[in-house]
Phi, psi and omega in degrees: 000122183273140178264144180283137177284142179294135179284170179295140180285141180276141177269126180265130180275135178300152180299139177058028176291137175200164178265120178282307175209164177307123180089359179232122182235163177217152176186172170288159179305122184292147174277175179300323181287343183260356183299324183298334179295327182299331180296334181285347183267349182053048186295149172251332183217138170240126182247119175265120184263012183241160178278349181292142180287135181291155179289153183299318179302326179291316178295320178297320179296312182295322180291320183286335182256356180079016178281134178285124176256115183250118182259086184282338186274012184291321183283124182257347182294139179235142175297152179303140178086004181243017182296336182286341184284132181290337177224158178281142177300325181296325178295313179297317182299312180294317181299319182284308186294315191269335188235306186289319183263010180237112185294346179293344178259359184273152354290142184234143180240128177262131180225151166212173189308317180241003176073024186240300196280293180297317179294318180298320178292321180295313179293322177299319177297321177299317181296322177299317179294331179279356178089013176294145172285161186296325181299315180293320178296321180292322178299315179296317180299313183287335176297327177271323185283324182058229181287351181268008182295149181235140178298323180298321177298312183295321178294321179298316180297317182296323184264004183297136182260111181297336181293349177292336188260134172263117183289137177299166178301150185307323183290346180255358181280147176291156182296332182280351187285129167203131177231138177298338179275352184243084185295332181295336183269358181281113182295345182266350186296318180296320179295323179296320180294319179295320178297321180295320178294322179296320179290329181292323183277342188301316181298333181295326184257006184285335181244121181289130177087002181286129178229117179054036175084004181255120180277152178304131178089000180256357177066229183258028182300135182268335183302316179299325181297318180296316179296321181295319178297319179297322180293328180284333183277322187305313181300325179294318178297321180296317180295323180292325178293320181291318182292000000 
């Protein structure tokens, strides 16, 4: 009598798993049966955004593989007047500054018990910083939350202040990062400045033999000098308006 060989074990994906940006993932807290899926992500950091204690299989996995397990949701104290907020600003600030926007912590996985509230607020805050409009951010939040969406979460995302976050140094930012509020991270900003300088210098060389606004054969006429100065100023004003 021949015995059947055991088939390959199936890998279970954690609930609400998705890719936020390259190197940044989110999901509900994985169960013991879903831990094996984490190995496919080559994680460097797992961030728990909840006060709940993680399951032992998850801690065993992170310890055995050298993955950093960061329990940001442990602190429950809130400053006065912030009881309406579903998450603490300090939690969002640390998650964004130290882990999500710093490639030294990537690949990073964000988790909470059901993958909706704390994670949804954190990702929503990231979208605000990226310049997403609120409607698009809300669509993403509700796509994960479904019937579990909360008005408090949505209000927090809508009122989130990007100035709360200090962006990491340019060499530590992910390649996908760009915010309209962060001009240093705009790969086109340097080119725009160079283009503006080029336009500024163009009138000086447009007329051969022009010296201090005087064209050959015009003697000491002052009118050309005024026009030449105006021509040199206009491109700079145009660039400033666009910028």
